C-alpha angles and dihedrals in degrees: 000000000000123000112196128206116199121191110264113259104190107112113264092008107142100169127101128210099229128024128204093257095068097045096091094053090056094045092051088057090056096261123136118214123213118189131189111238110260094015093128104031096099091051092051100260109118118204091251089067093055093049091048089057094050103264120137118232124214127186104233145044092235088054092059093049092046092052104039130090088187124034116208120198140161094218109028127197095286093047098049104071090164107056105356092106090068087064098054098081087050094063120087133202113276094025125129130230124195123182145070107330105170090232096187094045118077118005087195090060091051091048091052093053090046090050090056089059093242121153106221135188124200114210089201089072092057108138114245096235131128089249093056099040096103088057098048101120095163090062091047095053088046091056092053091047091050091051095044091046089064098044089051091049091048090052092050100041113095088216133073117249102223132063110250131189109208142158084262092058135264121321112212116226122252118259111232122189120193116196112201117027103209119123097300092044092050090050089049089054095051092046093048091051090047088057090050099253123142101248128205133173144192130196128165090223109089093209090069094068093081092044092053093046091049089063091049095258127138115242114223107216118198126196092246131093126210117226105239093345099195141028127233092274093055096256121135116257123229114262130204120266095257089061091050089046093053088043090055092046091054097041095051097087093046091049092048091054094051127095094199127025121189114190120200104160105138126165111201110249094001137098110266113261114247107241102160113054127201088255089056091052091049090057095053118100121266112271093027117143132217119192111195110203087177095061096112089067096045098283139262089250116074091215094050114125104202112237093013146088109231131181112215125176086345092306120120110221117191114203103172119154127208089035094172091062091066087068096045103158097061096025086059093043092055092042092050091051090052092045092048092052089051093046092051089049091047100041113059124171091353091304133107110239115206093176110170092204093064106088095212092051096043096047093050097041107109111166131013137157093007093307138102095241103177107114092207093050093049092050092049091055096042095249119153114252119264122246112263116271133200124247117269139193115205145163126216114252109222091199097049115130118253 
């Protein structure tokens, strides 16, 4: 069984799917690892390190796809809307793909992958269970993004974060507000506290209060209650516009009093709700900073420009996307550990097991046998459910026709 790692092709993507550290674990399980030359260089992992750990290097991207039974990527076909189409002819029927696939993005991309006969697994669909915790790449990347958001804010803010008592007098601490206390938001709270700021957080999910307070943050409570605030996986549910309007009205004062606002309210598969309006931005103090971690889906701030840093009414608004890629060394290390845990679960006795009775495999399985098979994805796109199938154990056939 061969796992192949091509160089990431999305513009600006610096991460790599597997790092040298995890190669011995895969080899011990009977898995050969083939890596495209230069795949890990931008993340800080030279080719020599892969060779030292037992990986085989090949010169070209096509060489990786030709050799691999399983292709491991950070941004898979569905997530790479810039250059992913170039990979489509390289896939062959019976091949496997594992990575971020943006399963609730473009239905056409999913159909393209299914039509190639590729069996693909989407790490975004990993169930949030104790058993799957070591495979939860989404949470790992959110952790990196939450950390980097605070570091970027501290760099842009014309104030110090911590309280300091000096011969020149006392410096008051910066006030940081985090909106959305998921994994990224909680990491942002912890990082802001470590830098000495006064951290506050708001989340429409009541369960987030205890988590915020456990990190030393102050939970902002608003006299408004969300209906069915979170889904079974712990993510916030989209609310109607009247709820968001009341939320914005109540948050306005808190935002205006903050030096830094970090927004991380994302609804899977939906446009990000606008939580910080243009009027709220205008009421913030000169030099204040907003970091919008929801920029890729339109942004939580009305004045966010996705992919850019903008200064509006004296407020710096950071709308970078793919934030985890800005910390590629450790982001790759964390992702590789998640992916390795999943690969070792997926590949057993040198065979890929796509057993529908296994929750982890069933939930992450996206395409197989020419069909989009994920029940969650089919429901999201309004597709009829598939007929029940029996569990199968298969291996990729490197010589299968395309």
